[in-house]
Backbone as CSV, one residue per row, in Angstrom:
resi,resn,N_x,N_y,N_z,CA_x,CA_y,CA_z,C_x,C_y,C_z
1,UNK,3.498,4.971,9.642,4.751,5.542,10.073,5.730,4.411,10.357
2,UNK,6.801,4.314,9.651,7.817,3.300,9.882,8.881,3.881,10.784
3,UNK,9.106,3.217,11.896,10.124,3.711,12.801,10.815,2.554,13.491
4,UNK,12.060,2.749,13.827,12.792,1.789,14.642,13.385,2.572,15.791
5,UNK,12.905,2.297,16.972,13.398,2.936,18.182,13.641,1.824,19.183
6,UNK,14.882,1.616,19.550,15.210,0.479,20.412,14.557,0.587,21.779
7,UNK,14.073,1.762,22.165,13.427,1.916,23.459,11.933,1.649,23.406
8,UNK,11.300,1.881,22.263,9.854,1.703,22.190,9.425,0.604,21.234
9,UNK,10.315,0.011,20.518,9.927,-1.025,19.575,9.735,-0.455,18.188
10,UNK,9.265,-1.303,17.312,9.090,-0.919,15.914,7.787,-1.500,15.400
11,UNK,7.246,-0.903,14.355,6.030,-1.474,13.796,6.389,-2.588,12.808
12,UNK,5.367,-3.263,12.305,5.596,-4.406,11.424,6.284,-3.998,10.128
13,UNK,5.891,-2.879,9.544,6.466,-2.458,8.262,7.965,-2.221,8.383
14,UNK,8.391,-1.595,9.458,9.826,-1.333,9.644,10.582,-2.642,9.830
15,UNK,10.022,-3.566,10.597,10.648,-4.878,10.771,10.734,-5.602,9.433
16,UNK,9.616,-5.639,8.698,9.586,-6.344,7.406,10.552,-5.713,6.407
17,UNK,10.711,-4.403,6.462,11.664,-3.735,5.580,13.097,-4.081,5.923
18,UNK,13.381,-4.215,7.225,14.740,-4.533,7.677,15.069,-6.010,7.508
19,UNK,14.085,-6.879,7.709,14.312,-8.333,7.682,13.202,-9.026,6.888
20,UNK,13.150,-8.822,5.568,12.024,-9.337,4.777,11.894,-10.858,4.779
21,UNK,12.998,-11.598,4.800,12.898,-13.062,4.782,12.255,-13.584,6.063
22,UNK,12.734,-13.120,7.207,12.170,-13.563,8.483,10.727,-13.091,8.599
23,UNK,10.444,-11.865,8.217,9.077,-11.341,8.294,8.129,-12.174,7.429
24,UNK,8.569,-12.553,6.235,7.739,-13.378,5.362,7.430,-14.724,5.980
25,UNK,8.434,-15.337,6.599,8.227,-16.627,7.259,7.262,-16.479,8.431
26,UNK,7.415,-15.425,9.208,6.541,-15.206,10.366,5.101,-14.992,9.896
27,UNK,4.903,-14.167,8.887,3.543,-13.943,8.377,2.934,-15.245,7.846
28,UNK,3.744,-16.038,7.172,3.267,-17.320,6.647,2.838,-18.251,7.775
29,UNK,3.634,-18.305,8.833,3.296,-19.173,9.974,2.011,-18.704,10.657
30,UNK,1.867,-17.388,10.860,0.636,-16.887,11.473,-0.546,-17.058,10.532
31,UNK,-0.315,-17.005,9.232,-1.384,-17.157,8.265,-1.853,-18.591,8.082
32,UNK,-1.068,-19.561,8.549,-1.414,-20.968,8.359,-2.626,-21.396,9.192
33,UNK,-2.875,-20.702,10.305,-3.992,-21.033,11.187,-4.654,-19.744,11.644
34,UNK,-5.893,-19.838,12.073,-6.645,-18.655,12.487,-6.309,-18.240,13.910
35,UNK,-6.255,-19.191,14.827,-6.097,-18.874,16.245,-4.680,-19.150,16.733
36,UNK,-4.188,-18.231,17.565,-2.831,-18.304,18.110,-2.898,-18.103,19.617
37,UNK,-1.758,-18.128,20.300,-1.743,-18.004,21.756,-1.107,-16.676,22.149
38,UNK,-1.887,-15.863,22.859,-1.448,-14.570,23.358,-1.160,-14.692,24.848
39,UNK,-0.037,-14.135,25.279,0.291,-14.053,26.703,0.252,-12.589,27.125
40,UNK,-0.471,-12.323,28.211,-0.538,-10.988,28.803,-0.218,-11.126,30.280
41,UNK,-0.213,-10.005,30.976,0.047,-10.022,32.414,-1.211,-9.629,33.180
42,UNK,-1.589,-10.475,34.150,-2.743,-10.189,35.002,-2.411,-9.058,35.969
43,UNK,-3.449,-8.612,36.691,-3.283,-7.558,37.691,-2.175,-7.874,38.685
44,UNK,-2.080,-9.154,39.082,-1.083,-9.538,40.094,0.288,-9.846,39.487
45,UNK,0.427,-9.655,38.161,1.707,-9.877,37.493,1.910,-11.280,36.965
46,UNK,1.000,-12.195,37.269,1.130,-13.564,36.764,0.693,-13.603,35.293
47,UNK,1.182,-14.591,34.547,0.852,-14.649,33.114,-0.560,-15.163,32.860
48,UNK,-1.141,-14.688,31.779,-2.428,-15.203,31.302,-2.222,-15.559,29.832
49,UNK,-2.642,-16.748,29.417,-2.604,-17.108,27.999,-4.032,-17.309,27.505
50,UNK,-4.277,-16.815,26.300,-5.595,-16.930,25.697,-5.440,-17.033,24.187
51,UNK,-6.476,-17.516,23.549,-6.478,-17.592,22.100,-6.753,-16.232,21.483
52,UNK,-6.236,-16.021,20.279,-6.394,-14.729,19.621,-6.147,-14.869,18.123
53,UNK,-6.859,-14.056,17.333,-6.573,-13.910,15.907,-5.708,-12.670,15.733
54,UNK,-4.807,-12.695,14.761,-3.972,-11.532,14.461,-4.162,-11.146,13.003
55,UNK,-3.839,-9.889,12.686,-3.924,-9.416,11.309,-2.680,-8.589,10.997
56,UNK,-2.134,-8.806,9.809,-1.058,-7.984,9.275,-1.699,-7.112,8.199
57,UNK,-1.908,-5.837,8.490,-2.568,-4.931,7.555,-1.908,-3.558,7.609
58,UNK,-1.695,-2.966,6.454,-1.204,-1.598,6.390,0.105,-1.371,7.127
59,UNK,0.974,-2.362,7.121,2.271,-2.203,7.773,2.247,-2.366,9.273
60,UNK,1.135,-2.852,9.812,1.012,-3.047,11.262,0.591,-4.482,11.557
61,UNK,0.949,-4.933,12.754,0.423,-6.180,13.312,-0.656,-5.757,14.294
62,UNK,-1.901,-6.180,14.029,-3.065,-5.771,14.818,-3.573,-6.916,15.683
63,UNK,-4.025,-6.571,16.863,-4.675,-7.510,17.773,-6.076,-6.966,18.045
64,UNK,-7.094,-7.721,17.686,-8.471,-7.312,17.935,-9.078,-8.209,19.001
65,UNK,-9.909,-7.613,19.882,-10.466,-8.367,21.009,-11.901,-7.952,21.311
66,UNK,-12.626,-8.869,21.913,-13.999,-8.587,22.330,-13.992,-7.506,23.418
67,UNK,-15.101,-6.763,23.517,-15.150,-5.688,24.509,-14.980,-6.211,25.934
68,UNK,-14.120,-5.528,26.667,-13.850,-5.823,28.074,-13.392,-7.256,28.332
69,UNK,-12.796,-7.892,27.329,-12.209,-9.215,27.559,-11.043,-9.059,28.530
70,UNK,-10.733,-10.104,29.266,-9.660,-10.028,30.253,-8.323,-9.683,29.600
71,UNK,-8.071,-10.236,28.405,-6.802,-9.929,27.737,-6.720,-8.455,27.358
72,UNK,-7.844,-7.863,26.908,-7.859,-6.436,26.582,-7.625,-5.602,27.839
73,UNK,-8.264,-5.968,28.932,-8.070,-5.236,30.189,-6.625,-5.381,30.670
74,UNK,-6.055,-6.582,30.502,-4.636,-6.777,30.847,-3.752,-5.809,30.064
75,UNK,-3.978,-5.718,28.738,-3.140,-4.873,27.893,-3.338,-3.389,28.169
76,UNK,-4.534,-3.007,28.558,-4.756,-1.609,28.945,-3.926,-1.263,30.187
77,UNK,-3.838,-2.208,31.096,-3.110,-2.001,32.348,-1.602,-2.100,32.143
78,UNK,-1.167,-3.078,31.371,0.255,-3.314,31.114,0.360,-3.777,29.661
79,UNK,0.940,-2.974,28.785,0.897,-3.277,27.351,1.816,-4.404,26.879
80,UNK,2.614,-4.979,27.759,3.528,-6.036,27.317,2.762,-7.302,26.939
81,UNK,3.192,-7.907,25.836,2.552,-9.127,25.368,3.588,-10.023,24.688
82,UNK,3.202,-11.275,24.524,3.915,-12.218,23.655,2.834,-13.010,22.937
83,UNK,3.092,-13.318,21.668,2.140,-14.126,20.911,2.910,-15.195,20.152
84,UNK,2.387,-16.403,20.203,3.027,-17.532,19.549,2.081,-18.071,18.482
85,UNK,2.626,-18.296,17.293,1.824,-18.854,16.206,1.387,-20.264,16.556
86,UNK,0.183,-20.586,16.170,-0.350,-21.930,16.355,0.590,-22.921,15.669
87,UNK,1.104,-23.924,16.414,2.040,-24.860,15.800,1.382,-25.863,14.860
88,UNK,0.056,-25.977,14.909,-0.628,-26.929,14.050,-0.575,-28.326,14.619
89,UNK,-1.098,-29.270,13.868,-1.130,-30.645,14.339,0.218,-31.314,14.123
90,UNK,0.477,-32.335,14.889,1.737,-33.070,14.755,2.908,-32.279,15.302
91,UNK,4.104,-32.701,14.954,5.295,-32.047,15.491,6.195,-31.455,14.416
92,UNK,5.760,-31.499,13.164,6.634,-31.040,12.085,6.792,-29.516,12.048
93,UNK,5.808,-28.745,12.470,5.846,-27.290,12.485,6.534,-26.713,11.254
94,UNK,5.991,-27.022,10.101,6.561,-26.517,8.859,6.778,-25.012,8.962
95,UNK,7.993,-24.568,8.700,8.320,-23.148,8.826,8.829,-22.772,10.189
96,UNK,8.719,-23.695,11.143,9.252,-23.444,12.473,8.240,-22.851,13.431
97,UNK,8.709,-22.674,14.651,7.940,-22.079,15.732,8.261,-20.585,15.722
98,UNK,7.249,-19.720,15.707,7.513,-18.289,15.710,6.774,-17.601,16.844
99,UNK,7.476,-16.617,17.430,6.937,-15.849,18.543,7.281,-14.375,18.350
100,UNK,6.379,-13.530,18.793,6.578,-12.084,18.735,6.275,-11.537,20.119
101,UNK,7.127,-10.631,20.595,6.810,-9.952,21.851,6.988,-8.460,21.665
102,UNK,6.310,-7.707,22.503,6.386,-6.261,22.415,5.359,-5.594,23.289
103,UNK,4.855,-4.459,22.788,3.840,-3.690,23.498,2.636,-3.521,22.586
104,UNK,1.455,-3.569,23.180,0.210,-3.375,22.440,-0.387,-2.033,22.853
105,UNK,-0.637,-1.173,21.885,-1.165,0.169,22.143,-2.592,0.220,21.615
106,UNK,-3.540,0.512,22.500,-4.937,0.538,22.080,-5.186,1.700,21.122
107,UNK,-5.948,1.417,20.081,-6.294,2.406,19.071,-7.679,2.949,19.397
108,UNK,-7.738,4.247,19.606,-9.016,4.918,19.878,-9.484,5.732,18.676
109,UNK,-8.586,6.022,17.738,-8.891,6.860,16.590,-10.005,6.234,15.749
110,UNK,-11.139,6.932,15.603,-12.274,6.362,14.860,-11.947,6.032,13.399
111,UNK,-11.134,6.851,12.742,-10.802,6.587,11.336,-9.985,5.301,11.185
112,UNK,-9.031,5.100,12.081,-8.209,3.884,12.035,-9.080,2.661,12.298
113,UNK,-9.946,2.750,13.309,-10.836,1.621,13.608,-11.795,1.359,12.445
114,UNK,-12.260,2.417,11.783,-13.172,2.251,10.646,-12.460,1.549,9.486
115,UNK,-11.202,1.925,9.208,-10.437,1.249,8.139,-10.261,-0.232,8.481
116,UNK,-9.911,-0.526,9.728,-9.741,-1.914,10.171,-11.070,-2.671,10.010
117,UNK,-12.165,-2.042,10.415,-13.489,-2.668,10.338,-13.858,-2.980,8.892
118,UNK,-13.580,-2.057,7.984,-13.889,-2.300,6.562,-13.098,-3.502,6.035
119,UNK,-11.862,-3.626,6.469,-10.981,-4.690,5.974,-11.289,-6.046,6.621
120,UNK,-11.527,-6.054,7.917,-11.619,-7.304,8.677,-13.062,-7.709,8.995
121,UNK,-13.955,-6.745,9.122,-15.349,-6.982,9.492,-15.477,-7.740,10.810
122,UNK,-14.862,-7.231,11.884,-14.963,-7.908,13.180,-16.335,-7.667,13.804
123,UNK,-16.739,-8.534,14.737,-17.974,-8.249,15.473,-17.757,-6.964,16.289
124,UNK,-18.765,-6.112,16.306,-18.612,-4.847,17.034,-19.481,-4.867,18.274
125,UNK,-19.087,-4.134,19.308,-17.878,-3.334,19.447,-16.656,-4.229,19.690
126,UNK,-15.470,-3.641,19.618,-14.249,-4.411,19.851,-13.123,-3.478,20.272
127,UNK,-12.110,-4.062,20.893,-10.874,-3.344,21.207,-9.908,-3.618,20.066
128,UNK,-9.143,-2.608,19.681,-8.133,-2.766,18.647,-6.803,-2.254,19.185
129,UNK,-5.775,-3.082,19.045,-4.436,-2.717,19.497,-3.478,-2.832,18.318
130,UNK,-2.618,-1.829,18.139,-1.503,-1.946,17.211,-0.299,-2.345,18.058
131,UNK,0.684,-2.938,17.436,1.810,-3.463,18.208,3.105,-2.727,17.915
132,UNK,3.937,-2.663,18.924,5.321,-2.219,18.801,6.174,-3.441,19.134
133,UNK,6.925,-3.918,18.162,7.692,-5.147,18.323,8.976,-4.900,19.103
134,UNK,9.250,-5.794,20.048,10.501,-5.750,20.802,11.382,-6.964,20.495
135,UNK,10.741,-8.048,20.007,11.518,-9.243,19.669,10.681,-10.147,18.777
136,UNK,11.349,-10.733,17.775,10.746,-11.754,16.925,11.703,-12.936,16.933
137,UNK,11.152,-14.130,17.202,11.984,-15.333,17.307,11.395,-16.434,16.445
138,UNK,12.261,-17.093,15.686,11.875,-18.283,14.923,12.810,-19.406,15.329
139,UNK,12.243,-20.565,15.640,13.016,-21.752,15.992,12.608,-22.869,15.041
140,UNK,13.598,-23.535,14.452,13.274,-24.612,13.519,14.424,-25.621,13.468
141,UNK,14.148,-26.755,12.858,15.145,-27.812,12.687,15.698,-27.720,11.274
142,UNK,17.021,-27.774,11.160,17.672,-27.725,9.860,18.375,-29.053,9.607
143,UNK,17.944,-29.723,8.541,18.589,-30.959,8.117,18.631,-32.056,9.157
144,UNK,17.645,-32.138,10.021,17.602,-33.158,11.087,18.850,-33.159,11.958
145,UNK,19.642,-32.087,11.887,20.881,-32.050,12.644,20.947,-30.873,13.610
146,UNK,20.460,-29.724,13.169,20.613,-28.506,13.963,19.267,-27.960,14.428
147,UNK,19.244,-27.471,15.647,18.170,-26.620,16.126,18.647,-25.203,15.839
148,UNK,17.894,-24.476,15.049,18.288,-23.121,14.649,17.328,-22.135,15.313
149,UNK,17.889,-21.106,15.933,17.099,-20.055,16.564,17.509,-18.728,15.934
150,UNK,16.536,-18.040,15.338,16.763,-16.706,14.788,16.095,-15.708,15.729
151,UNK,16.848,-14.672,16.124,16.332,-13.670,17.058,16.550,-12.283,16.462
152,UNK,15.470,-11.505,16.395,15.562,-10.122,15.943,15.075,-9.197,17.042
153,UNK,15.786,-8.089,17.220,15.381,-7.017,18.137,15.559,-5.695,17.410
154,UNK,14.752,-4.674,17.761,14.854,-3.382,17.066,16.282,-2.842,17.062
155,UNK,16.694,-2.359,15.895,18.004,-1.756,15.762,19.148,-2.732,15.625
156,UNK,18.829,-4.031,15.578,19.871,-5.064,15.475,19.559,-5.975,14.279
157,UNK,20.600,-6.541,13.667,20.332,-7.541,12.630,19.866,-8.850,13.287
158,UNK,19.304,-9.740,12.492,18.916,-11.058,13.002,20.157,-11.800,13.472
159,UNK,20.075,-12.361,14.674,21.138,-13.241,15.189,20.670,-14.660,14.968
160,UNK,21.552,-15.509,14.463,21.204,-16.908,14.228,22.102,-17.786,15.078
161,UNK,21.475,-18.645,15.876,22.203,-19.581,16.742,21.882,-20.998,16.281
162,UNK,22.890,-21.844,16.179,22.687,-23.241,15.789,23.198,-24.135,16.907
163,UNK,22.398,-25.142,17.232,22.786,-26.133,18.238,22.614,-27.527,17.658
164,UNK,23.512,-28.426,18.044,23.375,-29.807,17.589,22.693,-30.640,18.645
């Protein structure tokens, strides 16, 4: 289901359809490395960061987690998250720094989990979350002169800011 609702976010397919160039760059950056950094909120509201693998499948951005992991329990309690692509070694960050924030909704539907399992073959049991995007950000250097920040939010075109 492709939808854009500025109050609840949008799925990956709707974002990619609206902004294919930025979506392609973001997928490429996440695809360059296996592990990325997920931020969730603890019970007391303080941030927690942990490593995580992500998958772009069937028009969705999926987050899979071990059973009863702290990050999964955090998301069950408060679905807000941010995930940053692994920057890799060195400081060149080919393709730039990319971050996604939104809400993670746990998937309980057995058919959806079975399709994911066939495609990804995760260790079982596991928690599976689909995401609703609230913001996608790419930051990169252009021509050794500009710091460029691209920001996308549901229902809005990409905003590009350049700083010297």
